[in-house]
C-alpha positions as CSV (number, residue, x, y, z in Angstrom):
1,M,114.0,108.0,111.7
2,T,117.6,108.9,109.8
3,R,118.2,108.2,106.0
4,R,120.5,105.1,105.4
5,A,123.6,106.5,103.6
6,I,123.6,106.1,99.8
7,K,127.3,105.6,98.2
8,D,127.9,105.9,94.7
9,D,130.6,103.2,92.9
10,D,133.4,104.6,94.5
11,G,132.5,104.4,97.9
12,I,131.5,108.4,98.5
13,E,128.3,109.0,100.3
14,V,126.0,111.0,97.7
15,R,124.8,114.3,99.7
16,E,122.1,116.8,98.9
17,G,123.8,119.2,96.5
18,D,126.0,116.6,94.9
19,I,126.3,116.3,91.0
20,I,126.3,112.4,90.2
21,H,127.3,110.9,86.6
22,F,125.5,107.6,85.2
23,G,124.7,106.3,81.9
24,Y,122.3,104.6,80.1
25,G,121.2,102.5,76.9
26,I,122.7,101.7,73.8
27,P,124.4,103.3,72.2
28,P,125.1,105.1,76.3
29,V,123.5,108.3,76.8
30,G,125.7,109.9,79.5
31,V,124.1,111.8,82.1
32,K,125.1,114.4,84.8
33,A,122.3,115.0,87.2
34,P,121.8,116.8,90.8
35,V,120.9,115.7,93.8
36,I,118.7,117.5,96.0
37,S,116.4,117.4,99.2
38,R,112.8,116.6,99.1
39,D,110.5,115.4,101.8
40,G,113.6,113.8,103.5
41,K,114.5,111.9,100.5
42,L,117.4,112.4,97.9
43,I,116.3,112.8,94.2
44,V,118.0,112.9,91.2
45,L,117.0,115.4,88.9
46,T,117.5,114.2,85.5
47,K,115.8,117.0,82.9
48,G,116.1,116.2,79.7
49,H,115.4,112.1,80.2
50,K,112.4,110.2,81.3
51,P,111.8,110.2,84.0
52,S,113.0,113.8,84.7
53,E,113.5,112.7,88.0
54,C,114.2,109.9,90.4
55,S,115.0,108.8,94.0
56,L,118.4,107.9,94.8
57,S,117.8,104.7,96.6
58,T,115.6,103.6,93.6
59,L,118.5,104.3,90.8
60,R,121.3,101.8,91.0
61,K,118.5,99.5,89.9
62,H,117.6,101.7,87.3
63,V,121.1,102.3,85.6
64,G,123.4,100.4,87.8
65,N,126.6,102.3,88.4
66,F,126.5,105.9,89.4
67,W,129.4,108.1,90.7
68,V,129.7,111.4,92.3
69,E,131.3,114.6,90.9
70,L,134.0,115.8,93.3
71,T,137.5,117.5,93.3
72,N,140.3,115.4,94.1
73,E,140.3,117.4,97.1
74,Q,136.3,117.0,97.9
75,R,137.2,113.2,97.5
76,K,139.9,112.9,100.2
77,E,137.8,115.1,102.3
78,R,134.8,112.8,102.6
79,E,137.1,110.0,102.7
80,R,138.7,111.2,105.8
81,K,135.2,111.3,107.3
């Protein structure tokens, strides 16, 4: 079974090994989290926060917006694909 691509708020596909940024709460708490693959699913590791991890597929419903951390060159390369 092929995994459906999940894109950040800029339309960039999130991949294993990426770092994503998001915030939650009032006042906002910023989170910089690595994305790993486990059992065919993308998992966001949020050490120091509760929960300490969650699936990327459910992240948006909990925090709303998130973005992949990429250099300008990496972003251009992904946009070409």
